[in-house]
Backbone as CSV, one residue per row, in Angstrom:
resi,resn,N_x,N_y,N_z,CA_x,CA_y,CA_z,C_x,C_y,C_z
1,MET,73.554,100.213,95.096,72.530,99.186,94.846,72.857,97.893,95.576
2,GLY,74.154,97.518,95.543,74.554,96.285,96.225,74.351,96.378,97.728
3,GLY,74.675,97.558,98.275,74.556,97.739,99.719,73.124,97.646,100.209
4,ILE,72.180,98.069,99.377,70.769,98.044,99.773,70.097,96.742,99.357
5,LEU,70.353,96.328,98.109,69.684,95.146,97.571,70.136,93.853,98.253
6,GLY,71.455,93.685,98.423,71.984,92.435,98.980,71.435,92.083,100.354
7,PRO,71.620,92.954,101.357,71.110,92.625,102.699,69.596,92.472,102.755
8,ASN,68.873,93.263,101.933,67.417,93.142,101.959,66.960,91.811,101.371
9,LEU,67.593,91.375,100.283,67.257,90.068,99.714,67.607,88.955,100.693
10,ALA,68.768,89.087,101.348,69.166,88.078,102.336,68.151,88.006,103.464
11,ASN,67.664,89.167,103.894,66.697,89.206,104.989,65.355,88.607,104.564
12,ILE,64.929,88.921,103.331,63.674,88.363,102.826,63.759,86.838,102.720
13,GLY,64.938,86.350,102.337,65.104,84.922,102.129,65.291,84.096,103.374
14,THR,65.424,84.751,104.534,65.714,83.986,105.752,64.614,82.998,106.118
15,LEU,63.375,83.387,105.897,62.274,82.561,106.399,61.258,82.166,105.334
16,ILE,61.599,82.272,104.032,60.620,81.901,103.013,60.548,80.383,102.820
17,PHE,61.532,79.657,103.375,61.480,78.195,103.385,61.485,77.722,104.835
18,ASP,61.138,76.465,105.058,61.107,75.929,106.422,62.490,75.971,107.067
19,THR,63.525,75.742,106.280,64.899,75.806,106.800,65.414,77.239,106.671
20,PRO,65.785,77.873,107.785,66.252,79.262,107.731,67.434,79.437,106.788
21,PHE,67.462,80.572,106.107,68.557,81.044,105.261,68.678,80.335,103.913
22,VAL,67.889,79.288,103.657,67.951,78.648,102.346,67.592,79.665,101.258
23,GLY,66.547,80.445,101.497,66.151,81.471,100.530,67.235,82.508,100.307
24,SER,67.972,82.850,101.367,69.055,83.824,101.248,70.131,83.329,100.290
25,PHE,70.498,82.056,100.419,71.519,81.492,99.536,71.002,81.382,98.102
26,LEU,69.725,81.107,97.942,69.158,81.038,96.592,69.166,82.413,95.930
27,PHE,68.878,83.462,96.700,68.964,84.818,96.170,70.407,85.154,95.780
28,ALA,71.354,84.728,96.617,72.771,84.958,96.307,73.157,84.253,95.010
29,LEU,72.664,83.025,94.847,72.919,82.268,93.617,72.317,82.987,92.411
30,LEU,71.127,83.537,92.571,70.464,84.259,91.490,71.279,85.485,91.086
31,LEU,71.764,86.223,92.078,72.572,87.419,91.788,73.865,87.046,91.066
32,CYS,74.485,85.938,91.477,75.703,85.471,90.801,75.411,85.120,89.350
33,ALA,74.266,84.471,89.104,73.885,84.091,87.744,73.642,85.325,86.878
34,ILE,72.982,86.337,87.460,72.731,87.584,86.721,74.051,88.273,86.385
35,ASN,74.946,88.304,87.369,76.255,88.921,87.152,77.030,88.187,86.058
36,PHE,76.964,86.851,86.093,77.637,86.040,85.076,77.078,86.345,83.690
37,ALA,75.758,86.439,83.585,75.116,86.692,82.290,75.489,88.067,81.742
38,ILE,75.604,89.048,82.642,75.932,90.410,82.207,77.382,90.515,81.739
39,THR,78.292,89.851,82.448,79.719,89.987,82.139,80.200,89.049,81.043
40,LEU,79.445,87.998,80.754,79.878,87.013,79.756,80.155,87.620,78.380
41,PRO,79.327,88.553,77.886,79.577,89.090,76.542,80.756,90.077,76.466
42,LEU,81.285,90.495,77.600,82.352,91.492,77.579,83.602,90.940,76.910
43,THR,84.236,91.774,76.109,85.510,91.398,75.495,86.583,92.341,76.022
44,LEU,87.601,91.772,76.612,88.680,92.562,77.203,89.954,92.367,76.399
45,THR,90.653,93.452,76.178,91.921,93.384,75.464,93.016,92.971,76.429
46,SER,93.714,91.913,76.105,94.793,91.443,76.975,95.974,92.405,76.916
47,PRO,96.595,92.724,78.089,97.775,93.590,78.067,98.955,92.873,77.428
48,ASN,99.894,93.656,76.968,101.096,93.084,76.368,101.999,92.571,77.476
49,THR,101.959,91.266,77.698,102.704,90.671,78.816,103.992,90.009,78.368
50,LYS,104.351,90.192,77.097,105.533,89.502,76.576,106.782,89.892,77.348
51,LYS,106.890,91.187,77.638,108.061,91.663,78.352,108.100,91.149,79.778
52,GLN,106.916,90.901,80.374,106.850,90.516,81.776,106.659,89.013,81.961
53,SER,106.754,88.259,80.884,106.515,86.830,80.986,107.699,86.082,81.594
54,GLN,108.866,86.734,81.661,110.026,86.088,82.234,109.812,85.859,83.727
55,LYS,110.421,84.800,84.217,110.298,84.492,85.636,111.123,85.486,86.446
56,VAL,110.494,86.005,87.481,111.149,86.997,88.331,111.302,86.406,89.726
57,PRO,112.504,86.389,90.283,112.675,85.868,91.640,111.796,86.625,92.632
58,LEU,111.207,85.883,93.574,110.330,86.498,94.569,111.051,87.589,95.341
59,LEU,112.308,87.356,95.693,113.072,88.338,96.466,113.207,89.649,95.706
60,THR,113.340,89.558,94.389,113.437,90.763,93.574,112.164,91.593,93.681
61,CYS,111.013,90.916,93.661,109.736,91.621,93.795,109.588,92.258,95.172
62,LEU,110.008,91.535,96.199,109.861,92.041,97.565,110.733,93.259,97.830
63,LYS,111.787,93.415,97.023,112.687,94.558,97.204,112.151,95.832,96.564
64,GLU,111.065,95.716,95.797,110.501,96.905,95.184,110.017,97.876,96.273
65,PRO,110.411,99.147,96.194,110.005,100.122,97.224,108.490,100.191,97.384
66,ASN,108.047,100.142,98.600,106.638,100.289,98.984,105.759,99.090,98.630
67,PHE,106.306,98.047,98.002,105.459,96.911,97.636,104.908,96.206,98.877
68,ILE,105.785,95.900,99.833,105.337,95.197,101.041,104.347,96.060,101.817
69,LEU,104.640,97.346,101.923,103.758,98.252,102.651,102.382,98.314,101.995
70,ALA,102.348,98.453,100.672,101.075,98.518,99.949,100.294,97.217,100.086
71,THR,100.995,96.097,99.979,100.328,94.793,100.065,99.793,94.541,101.465
72,LEU,100.550,94.910,102.482,100.073,94.759,103.855,98.825,95.593,104.100
73,ALA,98.818,96.820,103.577,97.658,97.693,103.756,96.420,97.100,103.094
74,CYS,96.587,96.610,101.872,95.453,96.004,101.155,94.968,94.738,101.861
75,ALA,95.908,93.866,102.218,95.548,92.580,102.817,94.921,92.775,104.191
76,PHE,95.530,93.621,105.025,94.992,93.844,106.365,93.637,94.528,106.291
77,GLY,93.532,95.568,105.428,92.271,96.294,105.313,91.129,95.399,104.894
78,PHE,91.385,94.516,103.928,90.338,93.622,103.440,90.013,92.543,104.466
79,ALA,91.051,91.933,105.058,90.829,90.826,105.999,90.103,91.296,107.252
80,PHE,90.475,92.450,107.767,89.835,92.954,108.980,88.368,93.270,108.717
81,MET,88.097,93.892,107.562,86.716,94.183,107.204,85.901,92.901,107.103
82,THR,86.463,91.872,106.462,85.766,90.593,106.316,85.484,89.964,107.674
83,LEU,86.462,90.019,108.551,86.310,89.436,109.886,85.154,90.082,110.635
84,ILE,85.133,91.403,110.691,84.100,92.119,111.444,82.742,92.001,110.766
85,MET,82.730,92.130,109.437,81.467,92.086,108.704,80.789,90.724,108.847
86,ASN,81.555,89.639,108.734,80.972,88.302,108.862,80.548,87.995,110.290
87,ALA,81.281,88.539,111.251,80.985,88.238,112.651,79.798,89.032,113.181
88,ALA,79.594,90.251,112.665,78.586,91.147,113.235,77.175,90.565,113.244
89,PRO,76.645,90.062,112.119,75.274,89.528,112.180,75.142,88.314,113.091
90,LEU,76.197,87.500,113.178,76.162,86.352,114.096,76.147,86.832,115.544
91,ALA,76.972,87.836,115.818,77.017,88.385,117.177,75.698,89.065,117.532
92,MET,75.110,89.780,116.578,73.826,90.439,116.845,72.738,89.416,117.131
93,SER,72.793,88.291,116.435,71.836,87.214,116.717,72.035,86.674,118.122
94,GLU,73.287,86.559,118.535,73.599,86.079,119.885,73.075,87.048,120.940
95,TYR,73.098,88.348,120.617,72.591,89.359,121.552,71.093,89.616,121.359
96,LYS,70.410,88.724,120.639,68.952,88.719,120.494,68.412,89.868,119.640
97,PHE,69.217,90.380,118.708,68.705,91.352,117.755,68.016,90.609,116.611
98,SER,67.009,91.223,116.030,66.264,90.597,114.938,67.094,90.611,113.656
99,TYR,66.667,89.774,112.694,67.311,89.780,111.378,67.197,91.160,110.736
100,ASP,66.082,91.827,110.966,65.864,93.142,110.375,66.876,94.155,110.894
101,LYS,67.203,94.084,112.184,68.209,94.977,112.762,69.583,94.699,112.170
102,ALA,69.922,93.415,112.043,71.214,93.050,111.464,71.295,93.508,110.013
103,LYS,70.172,93.374,109.291,70.136,93.827,107.899,70.414,95.315,107.805
104,SER,69.806,96.092,108.682,69.994,97.542,108.666,71.461,97.908,108.885
105,VAL,72.107,97.224,109.813,73.523,97.485,110.082,74.368,97.169,108.846
106,LEU,74.095,96.051,108.195,74.877,95.657,107.025,74.634,96.583,105.842
107,VAL,73.406,97.064,105.668,73.122,98.016,104.592,74.029,99.238,104.714
108,TRP,74.087,99.806,105.904,74.901,101.012,106.093,76.392,100.704,106.067
109,HIS,76.756,99.494,106.455,78.156,99.082,106.350,78.598,99.068,104.890
110,PHE,77.790,98.473,104.021,78.145,98.394,102.603,78.169,99.778,101.970
111,ILE,77.217,100.620,102.336,77.210,101.985,101.808,78.480,102.725,102.251
112,ALA,78.864,102.518,103.514,80.074,103.173,104.038,81.339,102.664,103.352
113,MET,81.306,101.435,102.840,82.460,100.899,102.124,82.685,101.616,100.795
114,TYR,81.605,101.892,100.086,81.749,102.360,98.702,81.451,103.841,98.499
115,ALA,80.662,104.457,99.363,80.367,105.884,99.204,81.623,106.761,99.253
116,PRO,82.621,106.466,100.122,83.829,107.309,100.135,84.578,107.337,98.808
117,SER,84.336,106.347,97.929,85.001,106.342,96.627,84.668,107.592,95.822
118,LEU,83.488,108.168,96.091,83.093,109.387,95.392,83.998,110.556,95.752
119,PHE,84.698,110.445,96.894,85.512,111.559,97.373,87.003,111.231,97.408
120,LEU,87.383,110.047,96.923,88.784,109.637,97.004,89.695,110.548,96.193
121,ALA,89.196,111.064,95.073,90.017,111.987,94.273,90.377,113.231,95.084
122,PHE,89.419,113.722,95.852,89.682,114.882,96.714,90.715,114.539,97.781
123,PHE,90.547,113.369,98.419,91.488,112.966,99.460,92.902,112.799,98.900
124,MET,93.001,112.245,97.678,94.313,111.997,97.107,95.038,113.288,96.759
125,LYS,94.298,114.387,96.581,94.938,115.675,96.325,95.527,116.265,97.599
126,ASN,95.039,115.809,98.737,95.454,116.385,100.013,96.199,115.415,100.916
127,LEU,96.119,114.126,100.613,96.770,113.127,101.452,97.579,112.172,100.579
128,SER,98.740,111.767,101.071,99.516,110.739,100.387,98.842,109.385,100.630
129,PRO,99.144,108.362,99.813,98.564,107.035,100.066,98.870,106.524,101.475
130,PHE,100.062,106.812,101.987,100.417,106.354,103.334,99.508,106.995,104.382
131,ARG,99.251,108.287,104.245,98.375,108.969,105.198,96.931,108.520,105.047
132,LEU,96.544,108.177,103.829,95.202,107.644,103.616,95.051,106.308,104.339
133,ILE,96.088,105.484,104.277,96.089,104.205,104.998,95.977,104.444,106.500
134,LEU,96.762,105.371,107.010,96.727,105.678,108.442,95.352,106.186,108.874
135,LEU,94.726,106.999,108.036,93.386,107.492,108.350,92.404,106.327,108.443
136,GLY,92.547,105.377,107.521,91.692,104.201,107.566,91.906,103.389,108.827
137,ILE,93.157,103.185,109.223,93.451,102.413,110.431,92.919,103.119,111.676
138,LEU,92.913,104.449,111.649,92.325,105.200,112.767,90.841,104.877,112.900
139,PHE,90.134,104.799,111.779,88.712,104.426,111.810,88.541,103.000,112.338
140,TYR,89.436,102.099,111.948,89.389,100.731,112.474,89.532,100.727,113.990
141,LEU,90.477,101.499,114.470,90.742,101.543,115.907,89.521,102.038,116.670
142,ILE,88.902,103.101,116.175,87.700,103.633,116.818,86.568,102.611,116.754
143,ALA,86.447,101.926,115.616,85.396,100.915,115.454,85.532,99.804,116.484
144,VAL,86.754,99.351,116.710,86.996,98.283,117.689,86.660,98.758,119.094
145,LEU,87.063,99.973,119.425,86.781,100.515,120.760,85.282,100.654,120.984
146,VAL,84.553,101.105,119.966,83.098,101.209,120.076,82.488,99.830,120.314
147,ALA,82.961,98.836,119.568,82.434,97.473,119.701,82.729,96.880,121.070
148,LEU,83.871,97.241,121.645,84.244,96.711,122.957,83.402,97.310,124.081
149,PHE,82.994,98.564,123.910,82.292,99.248,125.001,80.779,99.311,124.821
150,SER,80.284,98.881,123.649,78.833,98.924,123.443,78.381,97.766,122.567
151,VAL,77.419,97.008,123.078,76.804,95.942,122.276,75.327,96.274,122.016
152,SER,75.025,97.579,122.040,73.689,98.028,121.676,73.568,98.040,120.154
153,PHE,72.359,98.280,119.668,72.174,98.366,118.214,73.048,99.451,117.636
154,TRP,73.093,100.610,118.283,73.882,101.722,117.757,75.377,101.465,117.890
155,GLY,75.760,100.653,118.865,77.159,100.259,118.976,77.587,99.444,117.764
156,PHE,76.745,98.468,117.385,77.031,97.685,116.180,76.997,98.574,114.940
157,TRP,76.015,99.454,114.865,75.839,100.296,113.689,77.056,101.192,113.473
158,VAL,77.463,101.896,114.528,78.618,102.804,114.412,79.881,102.025,114.084
159,SER,80.082,100.908,114.750,81.274,100.097,114.520,81.359,99.625,113.070
160,LEU,80.247,99.123,112.525,80.259,98.599,111.154,80.385,99.702,110.118
161,VAL,79.812,100.862,110.391,79.972,101.997,109.468,81.433,102.442,109.436
162,LEU,82.063,102.518,110.598,83.475,102.914,110.660,84.367,101.888,109.974
163,VAL,84.041,100.616,110.147,84.811,99.560,109.472,84.684,99.697,107.951
164,GLY,83.486,100.041,107.481,83.296,100.251,106.043,84.125,101.408,105.518
165,ILE,84.138,102.521,106.247,84.930,103.676,105.836,86.413,103.336,105.848
166,ASP,86.830,102.590,106.862,88.243,102.211,106.935,88.652,101.379,105.725
167,TRP,87.797,100.423,105.359,88.130,99.599,104.190,88.356,100.474,102.965
168,ALA,87.497,101.467,102.791,87.617,102.355,101.636,88.966,103.073,101.637
169,PHE,89.426,103.475,102.821,90.677,104.237,102.910,91.907,103.338,102.886
170,SER,91.918,102.301,103.725,93.127,101.484,103.830,93.347,100.636,102.583
171,PHE,92.284,100.023,102.068,92.429,99.184,100.879,92.776,100.024,99.644
172,ASN,92.053,101.120,99.467,92.337,101.966,98.308,93.665,102.699,98.450
173,GLY,94.023,103.069,99.670,95.330,103.692,99.882,96.455,102.748,99.486
174,GLY,96.318,101.478,99.894,97.314,100.483,99.504,97.331,100.261,98.002
175,THR,96.141,100.283,97.378,96.059,100.111,95.927,96.720,101.274,95.190
176,PHE,96.469,102.502,95.671,97.112,103.669,95.062,98.634,103.573,95.175
177,MET,99.097,103.118,96.344,100.536,102.994,96.557,101.130,101.949,95.611
178,LEU,100.409,100.832,95.434,100.875,99.784,94.530,100.918,100.278,93.090
179,ASN,99.868,100.984,92.683,99.799,101.474,91.304,100.872,102.513,90.999
180,ALA,101.356,103.188,92.048,102.384,104.210,91.846,103.774,103.611,91.648
181,ILE,103.922,102.309,91.933,105.222,101.662,91.761,105.536,101.544,90.275
182,ASN,106.649,102.091,89.866,107.058,102.026,88.467,108.097,100.923,88.320
183,SER,107.630,99.763,87.887,108.510,98.603,87.815,108.217,97.809,86.556
184,GLU,109.239,97.212,85.993,109.052,96.362,84.822,108.372,95.048,85.208
185,TYR,108.255,94.778,86.516,107.600,93.567,86.995,106.208,93.879,87.543
186,LYS,105.571,94.920,87.022,104.319,95.421,87.588,103.236,94.335,87.681
187,LEU,103.088,93.541,86.625,102.040,92.516,86.651,102.322,91.446,87.694
188,ARG,103.593,91.101,87.868,103.956,90.109,88.894,103.658,90.665,90.283
189,LEU,103.949,91.932,90.471,103.659,92.562,91.765,102.162,92.569,92.039
190,GLN,101.379,92.884,91.021,99.923,92.901,91.195,99.389,91.500,91.491
191,GLY,99.983,90.499,90.867,99.578,89.121,91.134,99.872,88.699,92.564
192,LEU,101.067,89.028,93.042,101.427,88.707,94.426,100.540,89.458,95.408
193,ASN,100.215,90.694,95.063,99.336,91.499,95.901,97.960,90.850,96.010
194,ALA,97.412,90.390,94.875,96.086,89.769,94.871,96.082,88.465,95.668
195,ILE,97.130,87.663,95.518,97.228,86.409,96.271,97.253,86.691,97.770
196,SER,98.010,87.707,98.169,98.117,88.066,99.586,96.777,88.537,100.134
197,ILE,96.076,89.352,99.357,94.785,89.886,99.799,93.780,88.767,100.036
198,PHE,93.635,87.898,99.054,92.596,86.885,99.168,93.008,85.736,100.076
199,GLY,94.313,85.544,100.264,94.764,84.593,101.269,94.417,85.072,102.667
200,ALA,94.684,86.355,102.939,94.333,86.946,104.238,92.827,86.964,104.430
201,ASN,92.103,87.248,103.344,90.648,87.286,103.389,90.072,85.914,103.730
202,LEU,90.633,84.871,103.115,90.190,83.498,103.384,90.443,83.123,104.839
203,LEU,91.606,83.494,105.349,91.947,83.193,106.742,90.993,83.888,107.708
204,ALA,90.710,85.163,107.435,89.813,85.929,108.305,88.406,85.350,108.288
205,SER,87.909,85.060,107.091,86.550,84.524,106.963,86.418,83.156,107.640
206,SER,87.461,82.337,107.503,87.422,80.987,108.074,87.515,80.987,109.593
207,SER,88.062,82.037,110.164,88.288,82.062,111.610,87.124,82.656,112.399
208,VAL,86.147,83.248,111.702,85.049,83.931,112.392,84.309,82.999,113.338
209,GLY,83.868,81.859,112.828,83.087,80.929,113.650,83.863,80.433,114.850
210,PHE,85.137,80.115,114.644,85.958,79.599,115.743,86.110,80.640,116.851
211,VAL,86.409,81.884,116.454,86.623,82.934,117.464,85.336,83.240,118.213
212,LEU,84.219,83.359,117.491,82.947,83.653,118.154,82.515,82.522,119.068
213,ALA,82.755,81.288,118.658,82.350,80.137,119.466,83.175,80.019,120.736
214,ASN,84.415,80.465,120.694,85.306,80.282,121.839,85.573,81.549,122.645
215,GLY,85.229,82.698,122.101,85.505,83.923,122.841,84.420,84.970,122.746
216,GLY,83.612,84.904,121.690,82.531,85.864,121.536,82.958,87.131,120.816
217,TRP,82.000,88.043,120.683,82.184,89.291,119.956,83.272,90.156,120.555
218,LYS,83.312,90.261,121.867,84.312,91.130,122.494,85.718,90.548,122.345
219,MET,85.855,89.239,122.456,87.164,88.619,122.256,87.642,88.842,120.824
220,LEU,86.726,88.744,119.865,87.090,88.977,118.474,87.620,90.394,118.287
221,ASN,87.003,91.350,118.953,87.460,92.736,118.827,88.756,92.983,119.592
222,LEU,88.964,92.265,120.690,90.249,92.369,121.391,91.382,91.830,120.519
223,ILE,91.132,90.723,119.840,92.121,90.170,118.916,92.385,91.159,117.783
224,SER,91.315,91.776,117.283,91.452,92.761,116.210,92.290,93.949,116.668
225,PHE,92.061,94.377,117.912,92.842,95.493,118.462,94.333,95.138,118.481
226,GLY,94.645,93.920,118.885,96.042,93.484,118.908,96.657,93.487,117.523
227,PHE,95.889,93.037,116.511,96.402,93.032,115.141,96.606,94.451,114.606
228,ILE,95.736,95.368,115.028,95.910,96.766,114.605,97.220,97.323,115.138
229,VAL,97.525,97.051,116.384,98.781,97.520,116.991,99.982,96.917,116.261
230,ILE,99.913,95.622,115.985,101.006,94.954,115.259,101.165,95.555,113.863
231,PHE,100.038,95.763,113.189,100.074,96.316,111.839,100.703,97.708,111.832
232,LEU,100.308,98.560,112.779,100.877,99.896,112.841,102.373,99.861,113.110
233,SER,102.810,98.952,113.981,104.224,98.820,114.275,105.004,98.422,113.020
234,ILE,104.432,97.503,112.244,105.115,97.035,111.036,105.215,98.117,109.983
235,ILE,104.094,98.819,109.721,104.129,99.805,108.628,105.004,101.011,108.980
236,PHE,105.032,101.393,110.264,105.926,102.490,110.629,107.378,102.040,110.550
237,GLY,107.624,100.764,110.870,108.981,100.217,110.735,109.400,100.176,109.284
238,LEU,108.493,99.762,108.384,108.811,99.721,106.966,109.010,101.111,106.397
239,LYS,108.261,102.071,106.908,108.363,103.446,106.404,109.737,104.037,106.696
240,LYS,110.353,103.585,107.798,111.666,104.116,108.182,112.805,103.477,107.384
241,ILE,112.537,102.286,106.785,113.603,101.586,106.047,113.922,102.334,104.757
């Protein structure tokens, strides 16, 4: 529903006011208000954190097996997806595609992000979390190559669909790896993981305009390709430790 409703509402709102995109932001505000109203009555049971309330040295957390690897997978998977997803509609506008075309690409991107969740149980029976992460990074690599060699509508479409599938694999693979860690500091590890993810996400989102303004869509994908190579080098290095 989010994948179809969100981009369509954004597209409808682009021109309903004299200033472009004002309607899109108002629709986004409306959806946030609806979400707030739905979740407000929920009552959640707090976990027993008494045992984990003690202060844990950061170095102790970093020494937990697979923690750094899982966090890198989650942070990189989320940040890269955010970078490409935010840049794509701006780049399509630069290449003179209509809002409707950009909307179509984003609809399928969002569907590609969440539809694989229906099959993750099957993948987890046949692939380890590390291999699931690698499969996701492979989709990222193909997505970047497609974006570098084609700026047609189908080039954007294929690239964004692959990026969505990668997010499903790399982010969830990292999450599975994190959840498998059996540690008395589990909540602290999850907190550090969340901070890392959204810190990387903020950096990626904030850099989109700067990169597009100074290098364009292809430069952004060249930078992404370089980060993929660095990421693969790091995770294979960590796997050997």
